[in-house]
C-alpha positions in Angstrom: -100.7 -159.8 303.7 -98.7 -159.6 300.5 -94.9 -160.1 300.6 -92.4 -159.8 297.7 -88.9 -160.6 298.7 -85.6 -161.5 297.1 -82.9 -160.1 294.9 -83.1 -158.7 291.4 -80.2 -158.7 289.0 -79.9 -155.2 287.8 -77.0 -154.7 285.4 -73.8 -155.3 287.3 -75.4 -155.6 290.8 -78.1 -157.2 292.9 -81.0 -155.1 294.3 -82.8 -156.3 297.4 -86.6 -156.5 297.1 -88.2 -156.0 300.5 -91.9 -155.3 300.0 -94.6 -156.1 302.6 -98.1 -154.6 302.6 -101.6 -155.3 303.9 -104.0 -154.7 301.1 -107.4 -152.9 301.6 -110.6 -153.4 299.6 -109.0 -150.9 297.2 -105.2 -150.7 297.2 -103.3 -148.1 295.3 -99.5 -148.4 294.7 -97.5 -145.3 293.8 -93.9 -144.3 293.6 -91.2 -143.8 291.1 -90.3 -146.2 288.3 -88.5 -149.4 289.3 -89.9 -149.5 292.8 -91.8 -152.8 292.6 -95.3 -151.7 291.8 -95.6 -154.2 288.9 -93.9 -156.9 291.0 -96.7 -156.6 293.6 -99.4 -156.7 291.0 -97.8 -159.7 289.3 -97.4 -161.4 292.7 -101.2 -161.3 293.2 -101.9 -162.3 289.6 -99.5 -165.3 289.9 -101.2 -166.5 293.1 -104.7 -166.7 291.6 -106.4 -170.0 290.8 -107.8 -168.5 287.6 -106.3 -165.7 285.6 -107.8 -163.4 283.0 -105.4 -161.1 281.3 -102.7 -160.6 278.7 -99.7 -161.7 280.8 -98.1 -164.8 279.3 -96.6 -167.5 281.4 -93.1 -166.3 280.8 -94.1 -162.8 282.1 -95.7 -164.0 285.3 -92.6 -163.9 287.6 -88.9 -163.0 287.9 -86.2 -165.4 288.9 -84.8 -164.7 292.4 -87.9 -163.0 293.8 -90.4 -164.9 295.9 -94.1 -163.9 296.4 -96.6 -164.8 299.0 -100.2 -163.7 299.5 -102.1 -165.0 302.6 -105.6 -164.3 301.2 -107.4 -166.7 298.8 -107.6 -165.4 295.2 -110.0 -167.3 293.1 -110.0 -165.0 290.0 -107.5 -162.4 289.1 -108.1 -159.9 286.3 -105.1 -158.1 284.8 -105.0 -155.0 282.6 -102.1 -152.8 281.6 -103.9 -149.7 280.2 -100.8 -148.3 278.7 -99.9 -151.5 277.0 -103.3 -151.5 275.3 -102.5 -148.4 273.3 -98.9 -149.1 272.2 -99.1 -152.8 271.3 -99.0 -152.1 267.5 -95.7 -150.2 267.8 -93.9 -152.3 270.4 -95.0 -155.8 269.6 -96.0 -155.9 265.9 -92.8 -154.1 264.7 -90.6 -157.0 265.8 -93.1 -159.6 264.4 -93.3 -158.0 261.0 -89.5 -157.9 260.8 -89.6 -161.7 261.5 -92.1 -162.2 258.8 -90.2 -160.2 256.3 -87.0 -162.1 257.0 -88.9 -165.4 256.6 -90.4 -164.4 253.3 -87.0 -163.5 251.9 -85.6 -166.8 252.8 -88.3 -168.6 250.9 -86.8 -167.4 247.6 -83.5 -168.9 248.3 -82.5 -172.4 247.1 -84.4 -174.6 249.5 -86.1 -178.0 249.2 -89.9 -178.4 249.1 -90.0 -179.5 252.7 -88.1 -176.4 253.7 -90.5 -174.2 251.9 -93.4 -175.8 253.7 -91.7 -175.1 257.1 -91.0 -171.5 256.2 -94.5 -170.9 255.0 -95.8 -172.5 258.2 -93.6 -170.1 260.2 -95.2 -167.1 258.4 -98.6 -168.5 259.1 -97.8 -169.0 262.8 -96.4 -165.5 263.1 -99.4 -164.0 261.5 -101.6 -165.8 264.0 -99.6 -164.4 266.8 -100.0 -160.9 265.4 -103.7 -161.4 265.0 -104.0 -162.6 268.6 -102.0 -159.6 269.9 -104.1 -157.1 268.0 -107.3 -158.6 269.3 -106.0 -159.4 272.8 -108.1 -156.8 274.5 -111.3 -158.0 272.8 -110.7 -161.7 273.5 -109.7 -161.0 277.1 -112.8 -158.9 277.7 -115.0 -161.6 276.3 -113.5 -164.1 278.8 -114.0 -161.7 281.7 -117.6 -161.0 280.7 -118.3 -164.7 280.8 -117.8 -164.6 284.6 -120.2 -161.7 285.2 -123.6 -161.7 286.8 -126.0 -159.4 284.8 -127.6 -158.2 288.0 -124.3 -157.1 289.4 -123.3 -155.4 286.1 -126.6 -153.5 286.3 -125.6 -152.5 289.9 -122.2 -151.2 288.7 -123.9 -149.1 286.0 -126.2 -147.5 288.6 -123.1 -146.6 290.6 -121.3 -145.2 287.5 -124.2 -143.0 286.4 -124.9 -141.8 289.9 -121.3 -140.7 290.0 -121.5 -139.3 286.5 -124.5 -137.1 287.5 -122.8 -135.9 290.6 -119.7 -134.8 288.6 -121.9 -133.1 286.0 -123.7 -131.1 288.7 -120.4 -130.0 290.2 -119.1 -129.1 286.8 -122.2 -127.0 286.1 -122.1 -125.2 289.4 -118.5 -124.3 289.3 -117.8 -123.9 285.6 -115.4 -127.0 285.4 -114.6 -129.2 282.5 -117.2 -132.0 282.2 -115.2 -134.3 279.9 -114.5 -136.7 282.8 -116.1 -139.8 281.1 -116.8 -139.3 277.4 -116.8 -142.8 276.1 -118.2 -146.1 277.5 -117.3 -149.6 276.3 -119.0 -153.0 276.6 -118.2 -156.2 274.7 -120.2 -158.7 272.8 -119.2 -161.6 270.5 -118.9 -159.4 267.4 -116.7 -156.8 269.0 -116.7 -153.8 271.4 -119.8 -151.7 271.6 -119.0 -148.0 272.3 -121.0 -144.9 273.2 -120.0 -141.3 273.6 -122.0 -140.1 276.6 -121.6 -136.4 275.7 -122.6 -136.5 272.1 -124.6 -139.7 272.2 -122.6 -141.0 269.2 -122.4 -144.8 269.3 -121.1 -147.8 267.3 -120.3 -151.5 267.6 -118.1 -154.2 266.1 -114.7 -152.7 267.2 -112.0 -155.4 267.4 -109.0 -153.2 268.1 -108.8 -150.1 270.3 -106.9 -146.8 269.8 -105.5 -144.7 272.7 -108.8 -142.8 273.1 -110.5 -146.0 274.4 -107.9 -146.8 277.1 -109.8 -145.0 280.0 -113.1 -146.6 278.9 -111.4 -150.0 278.9 -110.3 -149.5 282.5 -113.8 -148.5 283.5 -115.2 -151.6 281.7 -112.8 -153.9 283.5 -113.9 -152.4 286.8 -117.6 -153.0 286.0 -117.0 -156.5 284.8 -114.7 -157.5 287.7 -117.3 -156.3 290.1 -119.9 -158.1 288.1 -118.1 -161.4 288.6 -117.7 -161.0 292.4 -121.0 -162.5 293.8 -119.9 -165.6 295.6 -116.4 -165.4 294.2 -113.2 -163.6 295.3 -112.1 -161.4 292.4 -109.0 -159.3 292.3 -108.8 -156.5 289.6 -105.2 -155.6 288.9 -104.6 -152.5 286.7 -101.3 -150.9 285.7 -101.4 -147.2 284.9 -105.2 -146.7 284.9 -104.6 -143.1 284.0 -103.0 -143.9 280.6 -104.2 -141.4 278.0 -106.7 -139.9 280.3 -107.2 -136.2 280.9 -106.6 -135.4 284.7 -110.3 -134.9 285.3 -111.0 -138.3 283.7 -108.2 -139.9 285.8 -109.8 -138.5 289.0 -113.2 -139.8 287.8 -111.7 -143.3 287.3 -110.2 -143.3 290.8 -113.5 -142.2 292.3 -115.4 -144.9 290.4 -113.0 -147.5 291.7 -113.6 -146.2 295.2 -117.4 -146.2 294.9 -117.4 -149.8 293.6 -115.1 -150.9 296.4 -117.5 -149.2 298.9 -120.5 -150.9 297.4 -118.7 -154.3 297.5 -117.9 -153.8 301.1 -121.5 -152.9 301.9 -122.9 -155.9 300.0 -120.3 -158.4 301.0 -119.1 -159.2 297.5 -115.7 -160.6 296.7 -114.5 -157.6 294.6 -111.1 -156.2 295.4 -108.9 -154.0 293.3 -105.2 -152.9 293.1 -103.9 -150.1 290.9 -100.3 -149.1 290.2 -100.4 -145.4 289.2 -98.2 -142.3 288.7 -101.2 -140.0 288.7 -101.9 -137.6 291.6 -105.4 -137.2 290.1 -106.3 -140.9 290.1 -104.9 -141.4 293.6 -106.8 -138.5 295.0 -110.0 -139.8 293.4 -109.5 -143.3 294.9 -108.7 -142.2 298.4 -111.4 -143.1 301.0 -112.3 -145.3 304.0 -112.0 -148.6 302.2 -108.8 -147.7 300.3 -105.2 -147.6 301.2 -102.4 -146.0 299.2 -98.8 -147.3 299.6 -95.8 -145.3 298.7 -93.0 -147.5 297.3 -89.4 -146.2 297.2 -85.9 -147.4 296.3 -82.4 -146.7 297.6 -79.0 -147.5 296.0 -79.5 -151.2 296.9 -83.1 -151.8 298.1 -86.7 -151.6 296.9 -89.2 -151.1 299.8 -92.5 -149.7 301.1 -91.9 -146.3 302.7 -95.4 -146.1 304.2 -99.0 -145.1 303.3 -100.4 -141.8 302.2 -102.6 -140.1 304.9 -104.9 -138.2 302.5 -103.2 -134.9 303.1 -102.5 -132.2 300.5 -99.0 -133.5 299.9 -98.7 -136.8 298.1 -95.1 -138.1 298.4 -93.5 -138.2 294.9 -96.5 -137.0 293.0 -96.5 -133.5 294.6 -92.8 -133.1 294.4 -92.7 -131.5 290.9 -94.4 -128.4 292.5 -91.5 -128.1 295.0 -88.9 -128.5 292.2 -90.7 -125.9 290.1 -90.5 -123.5 293.0 -86.9 -124.1 294.1 -85.2 -124.5 290.7 -86.2 -121.2 289.2 
C-alpha cells in the first residue's frame, strides 16, 4: 500500500492530498496535471534504501505532505523522460546567466582574494553545468553497475520477440512500423546507439537529444529488470511517452507489460510505476499484472477516483473525443 497524505500550499489556499493505492507489478498513474502523480512516484523513490536518478535531495519531498509505503524497496530507479530533452533550455539558461554575471564582476575593483573567490564560483558553476548535461549518461552507468548480464540478455529476448510481433502485425495490416527505431545501451565512454530500421549505429554519445528519449525509457526498463535478480527494484518513470510517436508509445507500454509478466513468472524483484498522459502508452501497458489508477482533483482535494477497467473509454484521456463532438 502507498499512501500520500497532507496539505499542499497552493497560492492563497491549502489543497488536501488524499491518495491511497495498492500497486501492482506494473502500475500506471494517469490523470490531469496537478493531481499527484509525481507525488506518488517521489514517495516511492523517497522510501527506497538506494536511489538511482536525477532527483536531488531538495527535490525529494514537499513540506506538509507525508508518505508511506508498506513494501520493502531496496533500489529505486527514477527517470523523467521529458526532463531529459529540455534540460539545456530550462536548467542551463539560468546557470549561464549566473556565470555571465560573475564574469562581469571580476572586472570591477576587487582584491586578489575576491578575484580568486569569483573565479572559483565560475569553475563551480561550470562543473554543475557539465554534471547536468551528462546526468543521463552518469546515471545510466550507475544503473548498469547493478545489472546481471544474464537478465539483460533475457530482457533483449523479450524486446525482440515483441519487436518481431509488431513487425508482423504492421506488415499484415499496412500499419506504420516505426514503433522502436533507436536502441540505446551505455558503456564507460558514452551511449551506444543503433537504429534498428536502417542498421545505422554509433557510440560515444555523452548527451542526448529529444529523439533518444523513448530509447532511454526502454533502456531503463531493461537495466532495471536486469538488476532485479535477488533484489527488489522499483522503476519509476515520468512521461514515458515524451517525444514518442503514438505507435512508439504503445510499444513502450507493451514492453513494460511483457517485462512485468516475465518478472512475475520468474519471481524477480522488478516492479515499475509510470505517470503518463498518453492513451497509447496506457493501452499498451494494460494487462493481468498491471493496474491503472485515475487521479483527480476538486476545488480543495487531490484523490484517486478509481482504476481503469480496460474498456474502450479511458477517463480523461478519451475525453477530447467527446469535446470534439459536442463543441462543434
